[in-house]
KEKE-3310 file (N, C-alpha, C; in steps of 0.2 Angstrom, whole numbers, plus 5000, padded with zeros to 4 digits):
npx = (5375:5365:5355:5349:5343:5334:5328:5321:5313:5304:5298:5289:5281:5275:5267:5258:5246:5249:5260:5257:5248:5256:5266:5257:5253:5265:5268:5256:5260:5272:5269:5260:5268:5278:5271:5269:5281:5284:5275:5280:5293:5288:5280:5291:5296:5287:5285:5299:5299:5289:5294:5306:5300:5297:5294:5298:5289:5294:5286:5287:5288:5277:5282:5295:5310:5318:5333:5332:5327:5335:5346:5340:5338:5352:5355:5346:5352:5364:5361:5361:5357:5349:5346:5344:5337:5323:5317:5299:5290:5276:5268:5272:5267:5253:5250:5254:5245:5233:5236:5233:5220:5213:5200:5193:5197:5192:5187:5199:5200:5193:5199:5206:5217:5233:5233:5242:5258:5276:5288:5299:5304:5310:5322:5327:5341:5346:5346:5340:5327:5317:5305:5309:5320:5315:5307:5316:5322:5313:5310:5321:5322:5311:5314:5320:5321:5313:5305:5288:5281:5281:5280:5276:5269:5268:5259:5253:5265:5270:5258:5258:5270:5269:5258:5266:5276:5268:5261:5275:5278:5265:5267:5280:5276:5266:5273:5282:5274:5268:5280:5283:5271:5273:5284:5280:5269:5278:5285:5275:5271:5282:5285:5274:5278:5289:5283:5275:5286:5292:5294:5303:5314:5317:5322:5334:5342:5346:5354:5364:5364:5369:5363:5364:5362:5351:5343:5347:5338:5326:5328:5332:5319:5310:5318:5316:5301:5300:5308:5300:5287:5290:5293:5280:5274:5279:5277:5264:5262:5269:5262:5250:5256:5259:5246:5240:5251:5248:5234:5232:5243:5245:5245:5240:5244:5253:5262:5271:5275:5282:5278:5287:5294:5302:5320:5329:5339:5334:5323:5329:5335:5323:5318:5327:5328:5314:5318:5327:5318:5310:5319:5322:5310:5310:5321:5316:5307:5314:5323:5314:5309:5320:5325)
npy = (5712:5710:5721:5718:5706:5712:5720:5711:5707:5716:5718:5707:5708:5720:5715:5704:5698:5691:5685:5676:5668:5663:5655:5646:5641:5635:5626:5616:5611:5606:5597:5587:5581:5577:5567:5557:5555:5547:5539:5529:5527:5519:5510:5502:5497:5488:5479:5475:5468:5458:5451:5445:5434:5427:5412:5399:5386:5370:5359:5342:5329:5316:5303:5303:5296:5291:5294:5303:5312:5316:5321:5331:5341:5343:5350:5361:5369:5373:5382:5399:5411:5404:5400:5389:5372:5363:5348:5342:5330:5321:5317:5325:5337:5335:5336:5348:5355:5352:5359:5372:5371:5371:5371:5365:5354:5341:5337:5331:5320:5310:5306:5293:5293:5301:5316:5326:5332:5328:5340:5354:5367:5380:5392:5410:5420:5434:5445:5440:5442:5451:5454:5450:5442:5433:5428:5424:5413:5405:5399:5394:5384:5377:5371:5359:5341:5333:5342:5346:5358:5375:5387:5402:5413:5423:5431:5440:5445:5452:5461:5470:5476:5482:5491:5499:5505:5513:5522:5528:5534:5543:5551:5558:5565:5573:5579:5586:5596:5603:5608:5617:5626:5632:5638:5650:5655:5660:5668:5677:5683:5690:5698:5707:5712:5720:5728:5738:5744:5750:5763:5767:5757:5763:5776:5770:5765:5776:5783:5776:5763:5746:5732:5719:5723:5728:5717:5706:5707:5703:5690:5684:5686:5678:5665:5663:5662:5652:5642:5642:5639:5625:5619:5621:5612:5599:5599:5598:5586:5576:5577:5570:5557:5555:5552:5542:5531:5530:5528:5517:5508:5499:5483:5466:5468:5479:5474:5468:5475:5492:5508:5521:5538:5552:5553:5564:5570:5570:5579:5591:5591:5593:5606:5615:5612:5619:5631:5635:5633:5645:5655:5654:5657:5670:5675:5671:5683:5693:5694:5697:5710:5718:5722)
npz = (5136:5147:5144:5132:5137:5145:5136:5129:5138:5142:5128:5128:5139:5135:5125:5129:5126:5113:5115:5125:5115:5107:5116:5121:5109:5104:5114:5113:5102:5103:5114:5108:5097:5104:5113:5102:5099:5111:5112:5102:5108:5119:5113:5105:5116:5120:5109:5109:5122:5117:5108:5114:5120:5109:5102:5091:5083:5078:5069:5067:5053:5053:5052:5054:5060:5075:5074:5063:5071:5081:5071:5066:5076:5079:5066:5066:5078:5072:5064:5060:5071:5079:5095:5104:5103:5108:5112:5110:5114:5108:5118:5128:5123:5123:5137:5138:5130:5139:5150:5146:5143:5155:5161:5151:5150:5150:5137:5131:5136:5130:5119:5108:5101:5102:5094:5091:5085:5085:5089:5089:5100:5096:5103:5100:5096:5102:5091:5082:5081:5073:5061:5047:5048:5055:5047:5036:5044:5045:5033:5030:5038:5036:5024:5027:5027:5036:5043:5045:5046:5050:5063:5071:5075:5063:5056:5066:5071:5058:5056:5068:5067:5054:5059:5068:5060:5053:5061:5065:5053:5052:5063:5061:5050:5056:5065:5058:5052:5063:5067:5057:5057:5070:5068:5059:5067:5078:5070:5065:5076:5080:5069:5072:5083:5078:5069:5078:5083:5072:5070:5081:5078:5065:5069:5078:5067:5060:5068:5069:5074:5074:5064:5070:5083:5083:5081:5090:5102:5099:5094:5106:5112:5104:5107:5121:5120:5114:5122:5134:5129:5126:5137:5145:5138:5139:5153:5153:5146:5153:5166:5161:5158:5171:5177:5169:5172:5184:5187:5178:5177:5186:5191:5183:5166:5170:5178:5170:5160:5160:5158:5151:5154:5145:5147:5158:5149:5137:5139:5142:5128:5121:5125:5121:5108:5105:5110:5099:5088:5091:5089:5075:5070:5074:5066:5053:5052:5054:5044:5035:5037:5039:5027)
capx = (5370:5359:5351:5346:5337:5329:5323:5316:5307:5300:5294:5285:5277:5271:5264:5256:5242:5253:5266:5253:5246:5263:5268:5253:5252:5272:5266:5252:5264:5277:5266:5257:5273:5282:5267:5269:5288:5284:5273:5285:5296:5284:5278:5295:5297:5282:5289:5304:5297:5285:5301:5310:5295:5294:5298:5297:5288:5295:5283:5291:5285:5275:5287:5301:5314:5323:5340:5330:5325:5342:5350:5336:5340:5358:5355:5343:5356:5368:5357:5364:5351:5346:5350:5342:5332:5320:5312:5292:5287:5269:5265:5273:5263:5247:5251:5255:5238:5228:5237:5231:5215:5212:5194:5190:5203:5188:5188:5204:5201:5189:5203:5208:5224:5235:5234:5247:5264:5283:5291:5304:5303:5315:5323:5331:5346:5342:5347:5336:5319:5313:5301:5312:5325:5312:5304:5320:5323:5308:5310:5327:5320:5305:5317:5322:5317:5310:5300:5282:5277:5285:5274:5280:5263:5271:5254:5252:5271:5269:5253:5260:5276:5266:5255:5271:5279:5262:5262:5280:5276:5261:5272:5285:5273:5263:5279:5286:5268:5268:5286:5281:5266:5275:5289:5275:5266:5282:5287:5270:5271:5289:5282:5268:5281:5295:5279:5273:5292:5296:5297:5309:5320:5320:5327:5340:5345:5347:5359:5369:5363:5370:5356:5365:5361:5343:5340:5346:5334:5321:5330:5330:5312:5309:5319:5312:5294:5301:5308:5295:5281:5291:5294:5275:5272:5282:5274:5257:5263:5271:5255:5246:5259:5258:5240:5240:5254:5246:5227:5231:5248:5245:5242:5241:5251:5260:5267:5275:5277:5282:5278:5293:5293:5309:5325:5331:5343:5330:5318:5332:5335:5317:5317:5333:5324:5309:5322:5329:5312:5308:5324:5321:5304:5313:5325:5311:5304:5318:5325:5309:5307:5326:5329)
capy = (5707:5711:5726:5713:5702:5718:5724:5706:5704:5721:5717:5701:5710:5724:5711:5699:5693:5689:5681:5671:5664:5661:5652:5641:5636:5630:5620:5612:5607:5601:5590:5583:5579:5572:5562:5553:5551:5544:5531:5526:5523:5513:5503:5499:5493:5482:5475:5471:5463:5454:5449:5441:5428:5423:5404:5396:5380:5366:5353:5336:5324:5310:5298:5304:5292:5293:5296:5309:5319:5319:5325:5338:5344:5345:5355:5366:5372:5375:5388:5407:5415:5399:5399:5382:5369:5359:5344:5341:5325:5321:5316:5333:5342:5335:5338:5357:5357:5350:5365:5378:5369:5368:5372:5361:5347:5333:5337:5328:5313:5305:5305:5288:5294:5308:5319:5331:5329:5329:5347:5357:5373:5384:5398:5413:5424:5442:5449:5436:5441:5454:5450:5449:5438:5425:5424:5419:5406:5399:5397:5389:5379:5372:5366:5353:5336:5332:5348:5346:5365:5380:5392:5407:5420:5428:5436:5445:5450:5456:5467:5474:5478:5486:5497:5503:5509:5518:5527:5531:5540:5547:5555:5561:5571:5577:5583:5591:5600:5607:5612:5623:5629:5634:5643:5653:5659:5663:5673:5682:5688:5693:5703:5711:5717:5724:5735:5741:5748:5752:5770:5767:5754:5767:5781:5768:5763:5784:5786:5770:5755:5740:5727:5715:5727:5728:5710:5703:5706:5698:5683:5682:5684:5671:5660:5664:5659:5644:5638:5642:5633:5618:5617:5619:5606:5593:5597:5594:5577:5571:5576:5565:5552:5553:5551:5536:5527:5529:5523:5511:5504:5494:5475:5464:5471:5485:5472:5465:5482:5499:5515:5526:5545:5554:5555:5572:5574:5571:5584:5596:5592:5596:5612:5618:5612:5624:5638:5635:5634:5652:5659:5652:5661:5677:5674:5672:5689:5700:5695:5701:5716:5722:5720)
capz = (5135:5150:5141:5127:5138:5148:5132:5126:5142:5140:5123:5130:5144:5132:5122:5133:5123:5106:5119:5128:5110:5105:5120:5121:5102:5105:5121:5111:5096:5107:5118:5103:5094:5110:5112:5096:5101:5119:5111:5099:5113:5124:5108:5104:5122:5120:5104:5111:5126:5116:5103:5120:5121:5102:5100:5083:5084:5072:5069:5063:5049:5058:5049:5056:5065:5080:5071:5060:5075:5083:5066:5065:5081:5077:5061:5070:5082:5069:5061:5063:5075:5084:5102:5107:5100:5113:5110:5114:5112:5107:5124:5132:5119:5124:5144:5138:5130:5144:5156:5143:5144:5161:5161:5147:5148:5149:5130:5129:5139:5126:5113:5107:5099:5101:5087:5091:5081:5089:5088:5093:5102:5096:5106:5095:5098:5102:5084:5075:5082:5070:5056:5041:5049:5057:5040:5033:5046:5045:5026:5029:5043:5032:5019:5031:5025:5042:5045:5041:5046:5055:5065:5075:5074:5058:5054:5071:5070:5053:5058:5073:5065:5051:5063:5071:5055:5049:5066:5064:5047:5055:5068:5057:5047:5061:5069:5052:5052:5069:5067:5051:5060:5076:5064:5057:5072:5081:5065:5064:5083:5080:5065:5073:5087:5074:5065:5083:5085:5067:5069:5084:5074:5060:5071:5079:5062:5059:5075:5069:5077:5068:5063:5074:5090:5084:5080:5097:5107:5096:5094:5113:5113:5101:5111:5128:5120:5113:5128:5139:5127:5126:5144:5147:5133:5142:5158:5153:5144:5160:5170:5158:5158:5178:5179:5166:5175:5192:5187:5173:5177:5192:5191:5177:5161:5172:5181:5165:5157:5163:5153:5154:5151:5141:5153:5160:5143:5131:5140:5140:5121:5117:5126:5118:5102:5105:5108:5092:5084:5091:5086:5068:5069:5074:5059:5047:5051:5054:5038:5029:5039:5039:5021)
cpx = (5363:5354:5347:5340:5332:5324:5317:5310:5302:5295:5288:5280:5273:5267:5261:5251:5246:5258:5261:5250:5251:5265:5263:5253:5260:5269:5262:5255:5270:5274:5263:5263:5278:5278:5268:5275:5288:5280:5276:5290:5294:5282:5284:5297:5293:5283:5294:5303:5293:5291:5304:5305:5294:5297:5295:5296:5289:5292:5286:5286:5283:5278:5293:5304:5317:5330:5338:5330:5331:5345:5345:5337:5347:5359:5351:5348:5363:5366:5359:5358:5348:5350:5349:5336:5329:5315:5305:5290:5279:5264:5265:5268:5255:5245:5251:5247:5232:5229:5234:5223:5210:5203:5189:5193:5198:5187:5193:5204:5197:5195:5206:5215:5227:5237:5239:5255:5270:5284:5296:5303:5310:5317:5329:5335:5342:5341:5344:5328:5315:5311:5303:5317:5320:5308:5309:5322:5318:5307:5314:5326:5313:5309:5321:5318:5312:5306:5294:5279:5281:5279:5278:5275:5266:5264:5254:5259:5271:5264:5256:5266:5275:5263:5261:5274:5274:5262:5269:5279:5272:5264:5277:5280:5268:5269:5282:5279:5268:5274:5284:5277:5268:5281:5285:5273:5271:5285:5283:5271:5277:5287:5279:5272:5285:5289:5276:5279:5295:5298:5305:5315:5324:5327:5333:5345:5349:5354:5365:5369:5365:5363:5358:5362:5353:5339:5342:5341:5326:5323:5331:5323:5308:5311:5317:5304:5295:5302:5304:5289:5283:5291:5286:5272:5272:5280:5268:5257:5265:5265:5251:5250:5258:5251:5238:5243:5251:5239:5227:5237:5249:5242:5243:5246:5256:5263:5273:5279:5277:5282:5284:5292:5301:5313:5326:5335:5339:5324:5322:5333:5329:5316:5321:5329:5319:5313:5325:5323:5310:5313:5324:5315:5306:5317:5322:5310:5308:5322:5322:5309:5313:5328:5330)
cpy = (5707:5716:5723:5710:5707:5719:5717:5704:5710:5720:5712:5705:5715:5721:5703:5694:5689:5684:5674:5666:5659:5654:5645:5637:5632:5625:5615:5607:5602:5596:5586:5578:5575:5566:5555:5549:5546:5538:5528:5523:5517:5508:5499:5494:5486:5478:5471:5466:5458:5449:5443:5434:5424:5416:5401:5388:5375:5360:5347:5333:5319:5305:5298:5299:5296:5297:5303:5314:5321:5323:5332:5343:5347:5351:5361:5371:5375:5381:5394:5409:5411:5398:5392:5380:5364:5355:5344:5335:5325:5321:5323:5338:5342:5338:5346:5359:5356:5356:5371:5376:5368:5367:5368:5355:5341:5332:5332:5322:5309:5302:5298:5287:5300:5311:5324:5328:5330:5336:5349:5365:5378:5392:5402:5417:5432:5445:5444:5437:5447:5450:5447:5443:5431:5423:5420:5414:5403:5395:5392:5383:5373:5369:5361:5347:5334:5335:5346:5353:5369:5385:5396:5414:5424:5433:5442:5450:5455:5462:5471:5478:5484:5492:5501:5507:5513:5523:5530:5537:5545:5553:5560:5567:5575:5581:5589:5597:5605:5611:5619:5629:5635:5641:5649:5657:5663:5669:5678:5685:5693:5700:5709:5717:5723:5731:5739:5745:5749:5759:5770:5763:5758:5772:5778:5766:5771:5786:5781:5765:5751:5737:5722:5718:5727:5721:5705:5702:5702:5692:5680:5681:5679:5664:5658:5660:5652:5638:5637:5638:5628:5615:5616:5613:5600:5591:5594:5587:5574:5571:5571:5559:5549:5549:5543:5530:5525:5527:5518:5506:5499:5488:5474:5467:5476:5482:5470:5470:5488:5504:5517:5532:5548:5555:5562:5574:5575:5576:5590:5598:5595:5603:5616:5618:5618:5631:5638:5637:5641:5656:5658:5657:5668:5679:5677:5680:5694:5700:5697:5707:5720:5722:5729)
cpz = (5140:5148:5136:5131:5143:5142:5128:5131:5142:5135:5125:5135:5141:5127:5124:5130:5117:5110:5121:5121:5107:5109:5120:5115:5103:5110:5117:5105:5098:5110:5113:5099:5098:5112:5109:5098:5107:5117:5107:5103:5117:5119:5106:5110:5123:5115:5106:5115:5123:5111:5108:5121:5115:5103:5093:5084:5077:5073:5065:5059:5054:5056:5051:5061:5069:5078:5067:5065:5078:5076:5065:5071:5081:5071:5062:5073:5078:5065:5063:5065:5079:5090:5105:5105:5105:5111:5112:5111:5112:5115:5130:5128:5121:5131:5143:5137:5134:5150:5153:5142:5150:5163:5156:5146:5149:5141:5126:5131:5134:5120:5113:5105:5101:5095:5085:5088:5086:5085:5091:5092:5102:5098:5102:5098:5097:5096:5079:5077:5079:5064:5049:5043:5052:5051:5037:5037:5046:5038:5025:5033:5039:5026:5021:5027:5031:5045:5041:5041:5053:5056:5072:5075:5069:5057:5059:5071:5064:5054:5063:5071:5060:5054:5066:5066:5052:5055:5068:5059:5048:5059:5065:5053:5050:5065:5064:5052:5057:5069:5062:5054:5066:5074:5063:5061:5076:5076:5065:5072:5082:5074:5067:5078:5083:5069:5069:5084:5080:5067:5075:5081:5068:5064:5075:5073:5061:5063:5074:5071:5072:5069:5069:5081:5089:5086:5088:5100:5105:5095:5101:5115:5110:5104:5118:5127:5118:5118:5132:5137:5128:5134:5148:5144:5136:5149:5158:5150:5150:5164:5167:5159:5164:5179:5175:5169:5182:5192:5183:5175:5183:5191:5183:5172:5164:5175:5177:5162:5160:5158:5156:5151:5147:5147:5153:5153:5138:5132:5140:5133:5118:5119:5123:5111:5101:5104:5101:5087:5084:5089:5079:5066:5068:5067:5054:5047:5051:5046:5032:5030:5038:5033:5017)
residu = (MET:LYS:ARG:PHE:TYR:LEU:ARG:ALA:ILE:LYS:ASP:ILE:ARG:ASP:ASN:ARG:PHE:LEU:THR:ALA:ILE:THR:VAL:ILE:THR:ILE:ALA:LEU:SER:ILE:MET:ILE:ALA:ALA:ALA:PHE:ALA:LEU:PHE:PHE:ILE:ASN:ALA:GLY:ASP:VAL:LEU:THR:LEU:TRP:GLN:LYS:GLY:ILE:ARG:MET:MET:VAL:TYR:LEU:ASP:PRO:GLU:VAL:SER:GLU:THR:GLY:ARG:ILE:GLU:THR:LYS:SER:ARG:LEU:GLN:ALA:ILE:ALA:GLY:VAL:GLN:GLU:ALA:HIS:TYR:ILE:SER:ARG:GLU:ASP:ALA:LEU:GLU:ARG:LEU:ARG:GLY:GLN:MET:GLN:HIS:HIS:ALA:ALA:LEU:LEU:ASP:ASN:LEU:ARG:ASP:ASN:PRO:LEU:PRO:GLU:ALA:PHE:GLU:VAL:THR:LEU:GLN:ALA:GLY:ALA:ARG:ASP:SER:ASP:THR:LEU:GLN:PHE:LEU:ALA:GLU:ARG:ILE:SER:GLY:LEU:GLU:THR:VAL:ALA:GLU:VAL:GLU:TYR:GLY:GLN:GLN:TRP:ILE:GLY:ARG:PHE:THR:SER:ILE:ILE:LYS:LEU:PHE:SER:LEU:ALA:GLY:TYR:ALA:ILE:GLY:GLY:LEU:PHE:PHE:MET:ALA:THR:VAL:PHE:ILE:VAL:ALA:ASN:THR:ILE:ARG:LEU:VAL:LEU:TYR:ALA:ARG:ARG:GLU:GLU:ILE:GLU:ILE:MET:ARG:LEU:VAL:GLY:ALA:THR:ASP:ARG:PHE:ILE:LYS:ILE:PRO:PHE:TYR:LEU:GLN:GLY:MET:ILE:GLN:GLY:GLY:LEU:GLY:SER:PHE:LEU:GLY:LEU:THR:ALA:LEU:PHE:LEU:GLY:TYR:PHE:TYR:LEU:THR:ARG:HIS:PHE:GLY:ALA:GLY:GLY:ALA:GLY:GLU:MET:PHE:GLN:MET:ARG:PHE:PHE:PRO:ALA:ALA:THR:CYS:ALA:GLY:ILE:VAL:LEU:GLY:GLY:MET:VAL:VAL:GLY:TRP:LEU:GLY:SER:TRP:VAL:SER:LEU:LYS:GLN:PHE:LEU:LYS)
# end
């Protein structure tokens, strides 16, 4: 096996320019594809953090009685997915509005009547915060006789979820394209090396060398290129991540949400995947060349 490794390293040294182009291409491919994956991970964390703060506001009919309000609370808390229903009186709602409009509170001082309705602030269980479940719960709660309206920011949640899905599809498409491009480039690199050594390979075959003996150094060469390119791509991505978190992660939103990088096991898996891509490119070339 040591001889095979030495042969692969010698081929890499003898073809430095082709090897450098292959490694750089793999590094760029891995960096872009991994950047999309990192975006999905952090966007998912943002969505999860946002969903934790979702509160469904259930506004009651103005004519609802005390008995009807108590019954409504019991029925709300009995619905699957509802964690708690907190009653907000008209007075409490007005005080909340004053707190939210601190700089314009004077506008509320001239009100003759409190225009705000009674409401319940509904806290949802962790498994009931996705857009489909929220819509189902809203429709079910809207069917109660004492409920006038249900509000939970459905438009924003739907738009944000659609954007995440769109980026996911784009990420899968780009990842697939870069995968095929990387396999193609590795295959061409190995093919050029094969053509440069075709006479040597023919002599090895004439003296009885098996195809396995010929192929192994090229497989190792492709795996080295793939692993090195993946490592360089991840390193460049981590440097970009470190720069962003250091310069834009402090204070404000950075205190509420922290960007995270891939764990060590995922990084190792990406490097291993790059080695598999390198091996696959070598396999394609050798299959065509050694027919």
